[in-house]
LOVEXVO-950637 format. One line per field, with one value per atom (N, C-alpha, C, O): residue in one letter; atom name; x, y, z. Coordinates in nm, 2 decimals, decimal comma. Each point is the difference from the previous one (the first is absolute). Example, Ala and Ser with C-alpha at 12.3 -4.5 7.8 and 13.67 -1.06 7.14 Angstrom:
residues 2
res = a:a:a:a:s:s:s:s
atom = N:CA:C:O:N:CA:C:O
c1 = 1,32:-0,09:0,09:0,10:-0,14:0,09:-0,08:0,05
c2 = -0,57:0,12:0,12:0,00:0,11:0,11:0,11:0,11
c3 = 0,78:0,00:0,00:0,07:-0,14:0,00:0,08:0,01
//
This chain:
residues 71
res = x:x:x:x:x:x:x:x:x:x:x:x:x:x:x:x:x:x:x:x:x:x:x:x:x:x:x:x:x:x:x:x:x:x:x:x:x:x:x:x:x:x:x:x:x:x:x:x:x:x:x:x:x:x:x:x:x:x:x:x:x:x:x:x:x:x:x:x:x:x:x:x:x:x:x:x:x:x:x:x:x:x:x:x:x:x:x:x:x:x:x:x:x:x:x:x:x:x:x:x:x:x:x:x:x:x:x:x:x:x:x:x:x:x:x:x:x:x:x:x:x:x:x:x:x:x:x:x:x:x:x:x:x:x:x:x:x:x:x:x:x:x:x:x:x:x:x:x:x:x:x:x:x:x:x:x:x:x:x:x:x:x:x:x:x:x:x:x:x:x:x:x:x:x:x:x:x:x:x:x:x:x:x:x:x:x:x:x:x:x:x:x:x:x:x:x:x:x:x:x:x:x:x:x:x:x:x:x:x:x:x:x:x:x:x:x:x:x:x:x:x:x:x:x:x:x:x:x:x:x:x:x:x:x:x:x:x:x:x:x:x:x:x:x:x:x:x:x:x:x:x:x:x:x:x:x:x:x:x:x:x:x:x:x:x:x:x:x:x:x:x:x:x:x:x:x:x:x:x:x:x:x:x:x
atom = N:CA:C:O:N:CA:C:O:N:CA:C:O:N:CA:C:O:N:CA:C:O:N:CA:C:O:N:CA:C:O:N:CA:C:O:N:CA:C:O:N:CA:C:O:N:CA:C:O:N:CA:C:O:N:CA:C:O:N:CA:C:O:N:CA:C:O:N:CA:C:O:N:CA:C:O:N:CA:C:O:N:CA:C:O:N:CA:C:O:N:CA:C:O:N:CA:C:O:N:CA:C:O:N:CA:C:O:N:CA:C:O:N:CA:C:O:N:CA:C:O:N:CA:C:O:N:CA:C:O:N:CA:C:O:N:CA:C:O:N:CA:C:O:N:CA:C:O:N:CA:C:O:N:CA:C:O:N:CA:C:O:N:CA:C:O:N:CA:C:O:N:CA:C:O:N:CA:C:O:N:CA:C:O:N:CA:C:O:N:CA:C:O:N:CA:C:O:N:CA:C:O:N:CA:C:O:N:CA:C:O:N:CA:C:O:N:CA:C:O:N:CA:C:O:N:CA:C:O:N:CA:C:O:N:CA:C:O:N:CA:C:O:N:CA:C:O:N:CA:C:O:N:CA:C:O:N:CA:C:O:N:CA:C:O:N:CA:C:O:N:CA:C:O:N:CA:C:O:N:CA:C:O:N:CA:C:O:N:CA:C:O:N:CA:C:O:N:CA:C:O:N:CA:C:O:N:CA:C:O:N:CA:C:O:N:CA:C:O
c1 = -0,95:-0,05:0,10:0,11:-0,16:0,08:-0,05:-0,12:0,22:-0,04:0,12:0,10:-0,14:0,10:0,02:-0,10:0,22:0,03:0,06:0,10:-0,17:0,04:0,08:-0,05:0,17:0,09:0,04:0,03:-0,05:0,06:0,13:0,01:0,10:0,13:0,05:-0,04:0,13:0,07:0,07:0,07:-0,07:0,07:0,15:0,06:-0,01:0,15:0,03:0,12:-0,22:0,03:0,04:-0,04:0,13:0,04:-0,10:-0,01:-0,07:-0,11:0,05:-0,06:0,18:0,05:0,04:-0,02:0,08:0,04:-0,12:0,00:-0,10:-0,13:-0,06:-0,04:0,03:-0,05:0,08:-0,05:0,18:0,09:-0,03:-0,01:0,00:-0,03:-0,14:-0,01:-0,09:-0,13:0,00:-0,06:0,14:0,01:0,06:-0,02:0,09:0,06:-0,09:0,04:-0,16:-0,09:-0,08:-0,06:0,06:-0,08:-0,15:-0,06:0,00:-0,14:-0,02:-0,11:0,22:-0,01:0,03:0,11:-0,20:0,02:0,04:0,02:-0,01:0,04:0,00:-0,09:0,18:0,01:0,05:0,10:-0,19:0,04:-0,02:-0,09:0,19:-0,01:-0,10:-0,01:-0,07:-0,10:-0,01:0,06:-0,12:-0,02:-0,14:-0,09:0,07:-0,14:0,00:0,10:-0,22:-0,01:0,07:0,04:-0,01:0,08:0,13:0,01:0,09:0,13:0,04:0,08:-0,14:0,03:-0,13:-0,08:0,06:-0,11:0,06:0,09:-0,15:0,06:-0,12:-0,11:0,14:-0,10:0,05:0,11:-0,21:0,03:-0,10:-0,11:0,16:-0,09:0,04:0,11:-0,21:0,02:-0,13:-0,11:0,13:-0,12:-0,07:0,07:-0,20:-0,07:0,06:0,01:0,04:0,05:0,14:0,03:0,04:0,14:0,00:0,10:-0,22:-0,01:0,04:0,08:-0,13:0,03:0,15:0,05:0,01:0,15:0,07:0,10:-0,14:0,07:-0,01:0,10:-0,22:-0,02:0,08:0,05:-0,04:0,08:0,14:0,07:-0,02:0,15:0,02:0,11:-0,21:0,02:0,00:0,08:-0,18:-0,01:0,11:0,02:0,05:0,11:0,13:0,09:-0,08:0,12:0,03:-0,10:0,22:0,04:-0,04:0,02:-0,08:-0,04:-0,15:-0,05:-0,02:-0,14:-0,08:0,01:-0,08:-0,08:-0,14:-0,05:-0,01:-0,14:-0,02:0,07:-0,16:-0,03:-0,15:-0,07:0,01:-0,14:-0,01:0,06:-0,13:-0,01:-0,13:-0,11:0,12:-0,12:-0,01:0,08:-0,18:-0,01:-0,05:-0,01
c2 = -1,26:0,13:0,08:0,01:0,04:0,09:0,14:0,03:0,06:0,14:0,09:-0,05:0,18:0,09:0,10:0,05:-0,01:0,10:0,12:-0,01:0,13:0,12:0,08:0,03:0,01:0,06:0,14:0,03:0,06:0,13:0,00:-0,03:0,07:0,00:0,14:0,10:-0,09:0,12:0,05:-0,08:0,21:0,05:-0,02:0,00:-0,02:-0,02:-0,15:-0,04:-0,05:-0,14:-0,04:0,06:-0,15:-0,06:-0,10:-0,11:0,15:-0,09:-0,13:-0,10:0,10:-0,13:-0,09:-0,12:0,18:-0,07:-0,06:-0,11:0,19:-0,04:-0,12:-0,09:0,10:-0,12:-0,12:-0,11:0,12:-0,11:-0,06:-0,12:0,20:-0,04:-0,07:-0,11:0,16:-0,06:-0,13:-0,10:0,08:-0,12:-0,12:-0,11:0,15:-0,11:-0,04:-0,10:0,16:-0,05:-0,11:0,00:-0,12:-0,11:0,04:0,06:-0,10:0,03:0,12:0,02:0,05:0,11:-0,06:-0,07:0,08:-0,06:0,10:-0,04:0,17:0,10:0,13:0,03:0,06:0,14:0,08:-0,02:0,12:0,09:0,14:0,04:0,05:0,14:0,05:-0,05:0,15:0,06:0,15:0,05:0,02:0,14:0,03:-0,08:0,19:0,04:0,02:0,02:-0,04:0,03:-0,11:0,02:-0,14:-0,10:-0,02:0,03:-0,08:-0,01:-0,14:-0,03:-0,07:-0,14:-0,08:0,03:-0,13:-0,09:-0,14:-0,04:-0,03:-0,13:-0,10:0,02:-0,13:-0,11:-0,10:-0,04:0,00:-0,09:-0,11:0,01:-0,13:-0,12:-0,06:-0,03:0,01:-0,05:-0,07:0,03:-0,12:-0,06:0,11:0,09:-0,10:0,11:0,02:0,11:-0,22:0,02:0,07:0,06:-0,07:0,07:0,13:0,06:-0,02:0,12:0,12:0,09:-0,07:0,13:0,00:0,11:-0,22:0,00:0,04:0,08:-0,13:0,04:0,15:0,06:-0,01:0,15:0,08:0,10:-0,15:0,06:0,01:0,10:-0,21:0,00:0,10:0,07:-0,05:0,09:0,15:0,08:-0,05:0,13:0,04:0,12:-0,22:0,03:0,04:0,04:-0,06:0,03:0,15:0,08:-0,04:0,14:0,06:-0,07:0,18:0,07:-0,02:0,08:-0,17:-0,02:0,10:-0,02:0,11:0,09:-0,05:0,00:-0,04:-0,05:-0,12:-0,01:-0,08:-0,11:-0,02:0,00:-0,02:-0,03:-0,14:-0,03:-0,06:-0,14:-0,01:0,04:-0,10:-0,02:-0,15:-0,05:-0,02:-0,15:-0,02:-0,12
c3 = 0,05:-0,03:-0,09:0,04:-0,15:-0,08:0,01:0,01:0,00:0,01:-0,06:-0,03:0,01:-0,04:0,11:0,06:-0,04:0,10:-0,07:-0,07:0,08:-0,06:0,10:0,11:-0,14:0,10:-0,04:-0,12:0,21:-0,01:0,07:0,12:-0,19:0,06:0,04:-0,06:0,15:0,04:-0,12:-0,07:0,04:-0,12:0,00:-0,10:0,22:0,01:-0,01:-0,01:0,00:-0,01:-0,14:-0,10:0,09:-0,12:-0,05:0,05:-0,15:-0,05:-0,05:0,03:-0,10:-0,04:0,11:0,00:0,10:0,12:0,08:0,05:-0,05:0,07:-0,07:0,06:-0,19:-0,08:0,02:0,01:0,00:0,03:0,14:0,01:0,09:0,13:0,01:0,06:-0,13:-0,01:-0,06:0,04:-0,15:-0,07:0,08:-0,03:0,14:0,08:0,11:0,08:-0,06:0,10:-0,05:-0,11:0,18:-0,04:-0,01:0,09:-0,20:-0,02:-0,10:-0,05:0,02:-0,10:-0,13:-0,02:-0,07:-0,14:-0,10:-0,12:0,15:-0,09:0,06:0,08:-0,11:0,05:-0,12:-0,05:0,02:-0,12:0,04:0,07:-0,11:0,01:-0,10:-0,11:0,15:-0,09:0,02:0,10:-0,19:0,01:0,05:-0,03:0,09:0,05:0,15:0,06:0,00:0,14:0,09:0,11:-0,17:0,07:-0,07:-0,12:0,19:-0,05:-0,04:-0,09:0,16:-0,02:0,02:0,08:-0,17:0,01:0,02:-0,07:0,17:0,04:-0,01:0,05:-0,11:-0,01:0,11:0,01:0,08:0,11:-0,01:-0,04:0,09:0,02:0,13:0,03:0,06:0,13:0,05:-0,05:0,14:0,06:0,09:0,05:-0,04:0,08:0,14:0,05:0,02:0,13:0,00:0,10:-0,21:0,00:-0,08:-0,01:-0,04:-0,08:0,08:-0,06:0,18:0,07:0,04:0,00:0,02:0,03:-0,12:0,01:-0,13:-0,13:-0,02:-0,03:0,04:-0,02:0,11:-0,03:0,15:0,10:-0,03:0,02:-0,08:-0,04:-0,11:-0,01:-0,08:-0,11:0,06:-0,04:0,12:0,05:0,10:0,03:0,02:0,09:-0,07:0,07:-0,20:-0,07:0,00:0,00:0,01:-0,01:-0,13:-0,11:0,11:-0,12:-0,03:-0,09:0,15:-0,02:0,09:0,12:-0,18:0,08:0,02:0,12:-0,22:0,01:-0,10:-0,10:0,14:-0,09:0,00:0,11:-0,23:-0,01:-0,06:-0,10:0,17:-0,04:-0,08:0,05:-0,17:-0,08:-0,04:-0,08:0,14:-0,03:-0,14:-0,04
//
């Protein structure tokens, strides 16, 4: 399953550091800082059974306030 995770980050979070952390999570195929209502867009690929665990690892990172998953 391929999806995009749109992340709103804490204003005090280091966006570059957050994208680096995201890039080290297995299943993350890209993480880019963006402007607008979201701060980071993450492309993820995972088997359906492991998808919720992957999203859980992303949302557990320091600095992530909200995440919207778009398949």
